[in-house]
C-alpha positions in Angstrom: -14.1 22.9 -45.5 -14.2 24.4 -49.0 -11.1 23.7 -51.0 -11.7 26.9 -53.0 -11.6 29.2 -50.0 -8.7 31.6 -49.8 -7.5 30.6 -46.3 -5.4 32.8 -44.0 -2.7 30.6 -42.5 -0.1 31.5 -39.8 3.3 30.0 -40.0 5.3 30.2 -36.7 8.9 30.4 -37.7 10.5 32.3 -40.7 14.0 30.8 -41.1 15.4 28.8 -44.0 13.9 25.5 -42.8 10.3 27.0 -42.8 10.7 28.3 -46.4 9.4 25.2 -48.2 6.2 25.5 -46.2 5.9 29.3 -46.6 6.5 29.2 -50.3 3.9 26.4 -50.8 1.3 28.4 -48.9 1.8 31.3 -51.3 1.9 29.1 -54.4 -1.6 27.9 -53.3 -2.8 31.4 -53.2 -3.5 31.6 -49.5 -2.9 34.6 -47.2 0.2 34.3 -45.1 0.9 35.4 -41.5 4.5 34.9 -40.5 5.7 34.9 -36.9 9.4 35.2 -35.8 11.5 37.4 -33.5 13.9 38.2 -36.3 12.5 40.6 -39.0 15.4 39.8 -41.4 14.5 36.1 -41.8 13.6 35.1 -45.3 10.0 34.1 -44.6 8.9 37.7 -44.0 9.5 38.5 -47.7 6.5 36.3 -48.5 4.2 37.5 -45.7 0.9 39.3 -46.1 1.0 40.0 -42.3 4.1 40.0 -40.2 4.2 39.4 -36.4 7.5 40.1 -34.7 7.5 37.9 -31.6 9.3 35.2 -29.8 7.9 32.0 -31.3 7.4 30.7 -27.7 5.3 33.7 -26.6 2.1 31.8 -26.8 -0.3 34.4 -25.4 1.0 37.2 -27.6 0.8 35.1 -30.7 -2.7 33.9 -29.8 -3.7 37.6 -29.4 -2.4 38.3 -32.9 -4.0 35.2 -34.4 -7.4 36.3 -33.1 -6.9 39.8 -34.3 -6.0 38.6 -37.8 -8.8 35.9 -37.8 -6.6 33.1 -39.0 -8.0 29.9 -40.4 -5.1 27.7 -39.2 -1.6 27.7 -37.8 1.3 25.5 -38.7 5.1 25.0 -38.4 7.6 22.5 -39.5 11.3 21.5 -39.0 11.6 23.2 -35.6 10.6 22.1 -32.1 10.5 25.6 -30.7 7.2 26.5 -32.4 5.3 23.2 -31.9 3.7 24.1 -28.5 2.8 27.6 -29.7 1.0 26.3 -32.7 -0.9 23.7 -30.6 -1.8 26.3 -28.0 -3.1 28.9 -30.5 -5.1 26.4 -32.6 -6.6 24.7 -29.5 -7.7 28.0 -28.0 -9.2 29.1 -31.2 -11.0 25.8 -31.9 -9.0 25.2 -35.1 -7.5 22.0 -36.3 -4.9 21.1 -33.6 -2.9 18.2 -32.2 -3.8 19.5 -28.7 -1.6 21.3 -26.3 -1.0 18.4 -23.9 0.2 16.2 -26.8 2.5 19.0 -28.0 4.1 19.1 -24.6 4.8 15.4 -24.6 6.4 15.6 -28.1 8.7 18.5 -27.2 9.9 17.4 -23.7 12.5 14.7 -23.4 11.7 14.1 -19.8 8.0 13.5 -20.5 9.0 11.1 -23.3 11.3 9.2 -20.9 8.5 9.0 -18.3 6.0 7.9 -20.8 8.2 5.1 -22.1 8.8 3.9 -18.6 5.0 4.1 -17.8 4.1 2.2 -20.9 7.1 -0.2 -20.7 8.4 0.8 -24.1 12.0 -0.2 -23.7 12.7 2.7 -21.3 16.3 4.0 -21.1 17.4 4.3 -17.5 17.5 8.0 -16.7 17.3 10.6 -14.0 16.2 14.3 -14.0 18.5 16.2 -11.8 18.9 19.8 -10.6 22.5 19.7 -9.2 25.8 18.1 -9.7 25.7 16.0 -6.6 22.5 14.2 -7.8 24.0 13.8 -11.3 27.1 12.1 -9.9 25.0 9.9 -7.5 22.8 8.6 -10.4 25.8 8.1 -12.7 27.4 5.9 -10.1 24.4 3.7 -9.9 24.5 3.0 -13.7 27.9 1.3 -13.7 28.1 2.3 -17.4 28.8 5.3 -19.6 26.0 7.9 -19.7 24.7 10.8 -21.7 24.1 14.2 -20.2 21.8 16.6 -21.9 19.6 19.7 -21.1 16.0 18.7 -20.6 14.6 21.1 -23.1 17.1 22.2 -25.7 17.6 21.3 -29.3 20.4 21.0 -31.9 22.5 18.8 -29.5 23.5 21.8 -27.4 25.1 20.8 -24.1 25.0 17.1 -24.9 28.1 15.0 -23.9 29.0 11.4 -23.3 30.1 10.7 -19.7 32.6 8.0 -19.0 33.9 9.0 -15.6 33.0 11.3 -12.6 35.5 13.9 -14.0 33.4 14.2 -17.2 30.3 14.8 -15.2 32.1 17.6 -13.2 33.4 19.1 -16.5 30.1 19.1 -18.5 27.3 19.5 -15.9 27.4 23.3 -15.9 27.3 23.5 -19.7 24.2 21.3 -19.8 22.5 23.3 -17.1 23.3 26.6 -18.9 21.5 25.3 -22.1 18.5 24.2 -20.1 15.7 26.8 -20.0 13.9 25.0 -17.1 17.0 24.4 -15.0 16.9 20.6 -15.3 19.3 18.2 -16.8 18.8 14.6 -17.9 21.4 11.9 -17.1 20.7 8.6 -19.0 22.4 5.4 -19.8 24.5 5.4 -23.0 23.0 2.9 -25.4 25.6 1.5 -27.8 23.6 1.1 -31.0 22.8 2.1 -34.5 20.7 5.3 -34.9 17.9 5.4 -37.3 15.7 8.4 -38.3 12.0 7.8 -39.0 9.6 10.2 -40.6 5.9 9.3 -40.4 2.4 10.7 -41.1 -0.7 10.0 -39.0 -4.3 10.6 -40.0 -7.1 9.6 -37.7 -4.8 7.2 -35.9 -3.6 5.5 -39.1 0.2 5.6 -39.2 2.3 5.6 -42.4 6.1 5.4 -42.2 7.3 7.6 -45.0 11.0 7.0 -44.9 13.8 5.6 -42.7 17.2 7.1 -42.8 20.6 6.7 -41.2 23.5 9.0 -40.4 27.2 8.8 -40.1 28.4 10.8 -37.0 31.3 13.3 -37.0 34.4 11.9 -35.5 35.0 15.0 -33.3 34.5 14.2 -29.6 31.2 15.4 -28.1 29.8 16.7 -31.3 26.6 14.8 -31.5 25.8 15.4 -35.2 26.1 13.7 -38.5 28.5 14.5 -41.4 26.1 12.8 -43.8 22.6 11.2 -43.8 21.2 8.7 -46.3 17.6 7.9 -47.1 16.5 5.2 -47.3 18.7 3.5 -44.7 21.0 0.7 -45.9 20.1 -1.4 -42.8 18.5 -4.9 -43.4 14.7 -5.2 -44.0 14.1 -7.0 -40.7 15.7 -4.1 -38.8 13.5 -1.6 -40.7 10.4 -3.6 -39.8 11.4 -3.7 -36.1 12.0 0.0 -36.0 8.7 0.7 -37.9 6.7 -1.4 -35.5 8.3 0.3 -32.5 7.8 3.7 -34.0 4.1 2.9 -34.5 3.7 1.7 -30.9 5.3 4.9 -29.7 3.0 7.1 -31.7 -0.2 5.2 -30.9 0.5 4.9 -27.1 1.6 8.5 -26.9 -1.8 9.5 -28.3 -1.0 11.4 -31.4 -3.8 11.0 -33.9 -3.1 13.6 -36.7 0.3 14.9 -37.5 3.7 14.5 -39.1 6.4 13.0 -36.9 10.2 12.8 -36.9 11.8 10.3 -34.6 15.2 9.1 -33.7 15.8 5.5 -32.5 18.7 3.4 -31.3 18.9 -0.2 -32.3 21.4 -2.3 -30.3 20.9 -5.6 -32.3 18.0 -6.7 -30.2 15.8 -3.8 -29.0 14.8 -0.4 -30.2 15.0 2.6 -27.9 13.4 6.0 -28.4 16.0 8.8 -28.4 13.3 11.5 -29.1 10.2 12.0 -31.2 8.7 15.3 -32.5 5.3 16.2 -33.8 6.6 17.8 -37.0 8.7 16.7 -39.9 12.5 16.2 -39.7 14.7 19.2 -39.7 17.5 20.2 -42.1 15.1 19.6 -45.1 14.3 16.0 -44.2 10.6 16.9 -44.0 10.6 18.8 -47.3 13.2 17.0 -49.4 13.8 13.4 -48.1 10.1 12.7 -47.8 9.4 14.1 -51.3 12.2 12.2 -53.1 11.9 8.9 -51.2 8.2 8.6 -50.4 6.8 10.8 -53.2 4.7 12.9 -50.7 4.5 16.6 -50.1 4.8 17.4 -46.4 3.9 21.0 -47.2 0.5 20.1 -48.8 -0.3 17.7 -46.0 0.4 20.3 -43.3 -1.4 23.1 -45.1 -4.5 20.9 -45.6 -4.4 19.5 -42.1 -4.2 23.1 -40.7 -7.6 23.9 -42.2 -9.2 20.6 -41.1 -8.8 18.8 -44.5 -7.2 15.6 -43.2 -6.4 12.7 -45.6 -3.8 10.1 -46.2 -1.9 11.3 -49.3 -1.0 9.1 -52.2 2.7 9.1 -53.4 3.6 10.9 -56.6 5.3 8.7 -59.2 7.4 11.8 -60.2 9.6 11.4 -57.1 9.1 8.1 -55.2 12.0 5.7 -55.2 14.9 8.1 -55.4 17.9 8.1 -53.0 18.4 11.2 -50.9 21.4 12.4 -49.0 22.6 15.3 -46.8 26.2 16.3 -46.8 27.3 18.4 -43.8 30.5 20.2 -42.9 31.9 22.4 -40.3 34.5 25.2 -40.6 37.4 25.3 -38.1 37.4 28.2 -35.7 39.0 31.3 -37.1 38.4 33.8 -40.0 37.4 32.8 -43.5 40.0 34.1 -46.0 38.7 32.4 -49.3 35.8 30.6 -50.8 35.7 28.7 -54.1 33.2 26.4 -55.8 30.0 27.1 -53.9 28.1 28.7 -56.9 29.2 25.8 -59.1 27.9 23.2 -56.7 24.6 25.0 -56.3 24.1 24.8 -60.1 24.4 21.0 -60.1 21.0 19.5 -61.1 21.0 17.0 -58.3 21.7 19.5 -55.5 18.3 20.8 -54.1 18.9 22.8 -51.0 21.6 24.3 -48.8 22.4 26.0 -45.5 25.4 28.1 -46.0 24.9 31.1 -43.7 28.1 32.8 -42.7 30.3 31.4 -45.5 31.8 34.7 -46.6 35.3 36.1 -46.6 36.1 38.0 -43.4 33.5 36.1 -41.3 34.7 34.8 -38.0 33.8 31.1 -37.5 32.8 30.0 -34.0 34.1 26.9 -32.2 32.4 23.7 -33.0 30.0 22.8 -30.1 26.7 21.6 -31.5 24.6 21.1 -34.7 23.9 24.8 -35.2 27.3 25.5 -36.8 26.9 22.8 -39.5 26.6 23.8 -43.2 24.7 21.6 -45.6 23.9 20.5 -49.1 21.0 18.1 -49.9 21.2 16.0 -53.0 19.7 13.0 -54.8 20.8 10.0 -56.8 19.4 6.9 -58.5 21.4 4.5 -56.3 23.5 4.5 -53.1 26.6 4.3 -55.3 25.6 7.4 -57.3 24.7 9.3 -54.2 28.2 8.6 -52.7 29.9 9.6 -56.0 28.0 12.8 -56.0 28.9 13.6 -52.4 32.6 13.0 -53.4 32.2 15.4 -56.4 30.8 18.1 -54.2 33.7 17.8 -51.8 36.2 18.0 -54.7 34.5 21.2 -56.0 34.5 23.3 -52.9 37.5 24.9 -51.3 37.1 27.2 -48.3 40.1 28.4 -46.3 40.1 29.6 -42.7 42.9 31.4 -40.9 43.2 29.7 -37.5 45.5 29.8 -34.5 47.2 26.7 -36.0 47.6 28.2 -39.5 45.4 27.9 -42.7 42.9 25.1 -42.5 40.0 23.9 -44.7 36.6 22.3 -44.5 35.9 19.6 -41.8 33.9 17.0 -43.7 33.9 14.2 -41.2 
């Protein structure tokens, strides 16, 4: 395709995490169609054409895409829109990963089945519809388990199960978060979790960066209080995880895409937690990949959407830096004061943030999943500098919340 053509691209999703992609499309002078159910999301400010629709409404979005005669469709940093993008592009004969592949990379049950079918270190699991079957399978494991909705994201409804009473307590919650009415029970793997972002062109796989995270100490909150790229784990572990990651991608049949995967390593084997056909969320795709691998995810996705597929070369302006994400929660209550946020955002090594709802008078919800986390992304020239900068940010910010137990501050870990 002509590189000089003014393409019309559809981005499915308009929230903060889609902004790096949306802004880059406009910087390149292309026409932009933005799709989201929420007209107040920031992506609409950049749109030439706005479509107010649920990002999972595939047929409506296909209809709008045909009306607008788009040249390509794309999304990033969200699972919810991946199937829709694949559906629209496949139906219109545009550059596409294919709808069947998109289903595999957005369905935890299909991933588990595929790993078992291909003998890729499958985690013992069961897909259940009722509490009786859940308890029955748990009893067969003879070990702790994880319960999770089959088709949710952001760790909603995910809990560790160590006894029958846990299963009784958490089953309904997991089912409530499941859109398809199915719940996964799987063996708990005690291991080290690694995050792997990759890029695939015509079946050639390039691992862009491998990161690690430190989990929050709060029980049943399956989220990190910080992530670090690249991971500090030994070189041989990175090689094992990279090899396993490449096996998963090849055998799952994904030939052209970005991927974000999470793996557990127990000291001997790697296990797939989940893999997505898009870049890592919370700015991993846009920031971590840029600063650690020197590659622009946005340019790759834009070019791939119009059929211009190539393996990008790293930019010497960025490659080799250390990248971190510093997360925090607010205790449940009402925010009564905020100090230091503007000063932190002016720091030259702070690049992005997610701070929605940090205002005096706002009621903060209970902590249940990843969605309530706030975030700063930052860089450093070494692990030590990165840690020092995280400590500096913590020392600069002071947010107070009136709770049932009195005045409390930020939960950093």
